[in-house]
C-alpha positions in Angstrom: 35.7 -99.0 -65.2 33.2 -99.1 -68.2 30.2 -97.3 -67.3 27.2 -99.2 -68.1 23.6 -98.5 -69.4 20.5 -99.3 -67.7 17.1 -98.8 -68.6 13.9 -98.0 -66.1 10.4 -97.5 -66.2 9.5 -93.2 -65.7 7.9 -94.2 -62.7 11.1 -95.2 -61.4 12.0 -92.1 -61.4 11.3 -89.8 -58.1 12.9 -86.5 -57.9 16.5 -86.8 -57.9 16.8 -90.6 -57.5 15.7 -94.0 -59.4 14.5 -96.6 -57.7 15.5 -99.8 -60.3 14.0 -103.2 -60.0 12.9 -106.3 -62.0 15.7 -107.9 -64.3 18.0 -104.7 -64.6 18.3 -104.8 -61.0 19.4 -108.4 -60.7 21.8 -107.9 -63.6 23.5 -105.0 -61.7 23.1 -107.0 -58.1 23.7 -110.9 -59.3 25.5 -110.6 -62.1 27.8 -107.7 -62.1 28.0 -107.7 -58.5 27.8 -103.8 -58.3 28.4 -102.0 -54.7 27.7 -99.2 -53.5 29.4 -95.7 -55.4 29.0 -97.1 -58.6 28.3 -95.2 -61.4 25.7 -96.2 -63.9 24.0 -94.6 -67.0 20.0 -94.6 -67.0 17.9 -94.2 -69.7 13.9 -93.9 -69.0 12.7 -93.3 -72.6 12.1 -89.6 -72.2 14.9 -88.8 -74.5 17.8 -88.0 -71.6 20.5 -90.1 -70.3 20.9 -90.0 -66.7 24.4 -90.2 -64.9 23.4 -92.0 -61.6 25.8 -93.4 -58.3 24.5 -96.5 -56.9 23.2 -95.8 -53.3 21.8 -98.9 -51.7 21.6 -102.3 -53.1 19.0 -104.7 -51.7 18.2 -108.4 -53.0 15.6 -107.2 -55.8 16.4 -103.2 -56.3 19.3 -100.6 -56.6 18.5 -97.5 -55.8 20.5 -94.5 -57.3 21.1 -90.9 -57.0 20.9 -88.5 -60.5 24.4 -86.7 -61.0 24.0 -85.1 -64.1 20.9 -85.0 -66.7 22.5 -84.8 -70.3 20.1 -84.7 -73.6 20.1 -87.9 -75.9 19.6 -87.1 -79.2 20.6 -90.4 -81.1 16.6 -91.4 -82.3 16.0 -90.9 -85.9 14.0 -87.6 -86.9 11.7 -90.3 -88.5 9.5 -92.6 -86.8 10.1 -95.7 -88.8 7.4 -99.2 -87.5 8.3 -102.5 -88.8 5.8 -104.7 -89.5 7.6 -107.7 -89.9 6.7 -111.5 -91.3 7.3 -114.1 -88.5 10.2 -115.6 -89.3 12.4 -118.6 -87.6 13.2 -117.8 -83.9 16.7 -117.1 -83.9 16.0 -114.8 -87.4 13.4 -112.8 -85.5 16.4 -111.9 -83.1 18.5 -110.6 -85.6 15.9 -108.8 -87.2 15.4 -107.3 -83.7 18.6 -106.2 -82.7 19.4 -104.9 -86.0 15.6 -102.7 -86.5 16.5 -101.5 -83.2 20.5 -100.4 -83.2 19.2 -98.5 -86.7 16.4 -96.7 -84.6 13.3 -98.6 -85.3 10.8 -97.6 -83.0 8.3 -100.0 -83.1 8.3 -103.9 -84.4 5.4 -105.9 -84.9 5.2 -109.4 -85.8 3.2 -109.9 -88.8 1.1 -113.5 -89.3 1.2 -114.3 -93.2 0.3 -116.8 -95.3 4.5 -118.3 -95.2 5.1 -116.7 -91.5 6.3 -119.3 -88.7 3.5 -120.0 -86.3 6.0 -120.0 -83.3 6.8 -116.7 -81.7 8.8 -115.8 -78.3 7.4 -112.4 -77.3 9.0 -111.7 -74.2 12.6 -113.5 -75.3 12.3 -110.2 -78.5 11.5 -107.6 -75.8 14.5 -108.7 -74.0 16.4 -109.2 -77.4 15.5 -105.3 -77.8 16.4 -104.0 -74.2 19.6 -105.3 -74.9 20.0 -104.1 -78.4 19.0 -100.5 -77.2 21.6 -100.5 -73.9 24.5 -101.5 -76.6 23.6 -99.0 -79.1 23.0 -96.0 -76.9 19.7 -95.3 -77.4 17.0 -93.6 -75.8 14.2 -94.7 -75.9 13.0 -98.8 -75.6 11.6 -99.9 -78.9 8.3 -100.8 -78.6 7.6 -104.9 -79.6 3.9 -105.3 -80.5 1.8 -108.3 -80.4 1.1 -110.3 -83.9 -1.2 -109.5 -86.1 -2.7 -110.6 -89.4 -1.2 -109.0 -92.8 -5.3 -107.6 -92.7 -4.6 -105.6 -90.4 -1.6 -103.8 -90.8 -3.0 -99.7 -90.2 -2.6 -97.4 -93.1 -2.2 -94.4 -91.4 1.1 -93.2 -93.1 3.5 -93.8 -96.0 3.6 -98.0 -96.2 6.5 -99.5 -97.8 6.9 -103.3 -98.8 9.8 -105.3 -99.9 8.2 -107.2 -102.7 10.8 -109.6 -104.8 7.8 -109.8 -107.5 8.4 -106.2 -107.8 10.8 -106.1 -110.6 11.2 -101.7 -111.5 10.4 -99.3 -108.3 13.2 -99.2 -106.6 13.5 -96.6 -103.3 14.9 -94.0 -105.4 11.3 -93.6 -107.1 9.5 -93.2 -103.6 8.9 -89.5 -102.5 9.4 -89.6 -98.8 8.2 -85.7 -98.9 8.6 -84.3 -95.4 6.8 -87.9 -94.0 8.0 -87.7 -90.5 6.1 -91.6 -90.0 7.0 -94.5 -92.3 5.8 -98.0 -91.9 8.0 -100.9 -93.2 6.8 -104.4 -94.4 8.7 -107.2 -94.7 7.7 -110.7 -95.4 9.4 -113.7 -93.5 10.8 -116.9 -95.7 9.7 -116.7 -98.9 8.0 -113.4 -98.9 4.2 -112.5 -99.8 2.2 -114.8 -101.7 1.0 -112.8 -105.3 -2.9 -112.3 -103.7 -0.6 -111.1 -100.4 1.4 -108.8 -102.4 -2.0 -107.3 -104.4 -3.9 -107.2 -101.2 -1.4 -104.7 -99.7 -0.9 -102.9 -103.0 -4.3 -102.0 -103.3 -4.9 -100.7 -100.0 -1.7 -98.3 -101.1 1.4 -99.9 -100.0 4.0 -98.9 -102.1 6.2 -101.9 -103.2 10.0 -101.4 -103.9 12.6 -104.0 -105.2 15.7 -104.0 -103.0 17.1 -105.6 -106.1 17.8 -108.8 -108.3 19.1 -111.0 -106.0 16.7 -113.0 -103.1 17.1 -111.9 -99.9 16.7 -113.3 -96.6 13.9 -111.8 -94.4 16.6 -111.0 -92.1 18.7 -109.3 -94.7 15.5 -107.6 -96.1 14.3 -105.8 -93.4 17.9 -104.7 -92.1 18.3 -103.3 -95.6 14.4 -101.6 -96.4 15.2 -99.8 -92.7 18.7 -98.2 -93.4 17.9 -97.2 -97.3 14.9 -95.4 -96.1 16.9 -93.5 -92.9 19.6 -92.7 -95.3 16.9 -91.7 -98.1 15.7 -89.6 -95.4 18.9 -87.5 -94.5 18.7 -89.2 -91.1 22.2 -91.4 -91.3 
């Protein structure tokens, strides 16, 4: 039987035991119908996988004993933050799912002139959790509260996809020894001219992703992938 992965808070681990509650426990008990003695893998964001055996099942909790602690080195050496213009719900789901699979550490929805107004943050968190479990991540990608474009912090190298940029590609961007990189991608329709100018004036580097117009979800995936490749991570 396939050994499935589950997420637990660091506080859920006491000594050599995990006490897991919430949705993860519900999934094991009510959906998967796990029994005492079943094997599971637990990750808690500390960079380890814990191979465990279920010792006790309650109505809303699972107690599992840790059999083995193994280093999980699946995370990129570059800390990527994606600032994503809010797109339609199904597109945001895809963006979050694929960004998590690639290894993006944080995703922040961004309110822009052309962004969607409806945002289901709790749903995106569930998508992120499911993707992290599926792809073997050692940490859970953080889904932040939405911010306005003007609130994007300029603490790291900031790169944004701009369909109005005709010349500069990622080949022209020097990453150097950057360990933290911020990516900014617009929603459907991209950024307005004023928004692009605002980002550039603050120091963001505009790049083109090619001569074709990409959908918002495609642009986010392509930019994240190319940055990780350029950084030598994939």
